[in-house]
C-alpha positions, 0 to 999 in steps of 0.5 A, a space after each residue: 534477471 534469470 527467469 528462475 530469480 523472478 519467479 522466487 521472486 513473485 513466489 517471495 512477495 505474494 508469501 509475505 503478501 498473504 502473510 498476516 500484519 497489518 494490514 489484516 489488523 486493520 481489516 478485522 478491526 473495521 471488520 468489528 467496529 463498521 461491518 463486515 459489508 464497510 470492509 470489503 471497501 478496505 480490502 480491497 485498497 490493500 488488493 489493489 496497493 498489494 498490487 500495485 506497489 508488486 508491479 511496480 517493484 517487479 518491473 523495476 521502475 523503484 531501482 529508477 525512483 530510486 537512481 532518479 535524485 531529481 525525482 524522488 523527492 517529488 515523490 517523496 513529497 507527494 507523500 506527504 501531502 496525501 499523509 496530511 490531507 490523509 489526517 485532517 481528514 480524520 480530525 473529529 469536525 465540529 457541529 455548530 
């Protein structure tokens, strides 16, 4: 990959990250319902995930994961388990 292509990718990814989208709506809704202080954790989580995915993409690991037939299902099922765990955490707890 040439340097010009890499710089173009970084600029495009930066603009896509900064564009308002679902993450901005989540931050706004958390700030309105939980307060600004508690929404800082949401902002930090979104920023860390953006940095992680940008790094993974820039390093070309996504191509490796897609090309590896045995590694991709492991990643996919780990994601499924994590989403199920998050869903269970959102269930209201009943007090006795």
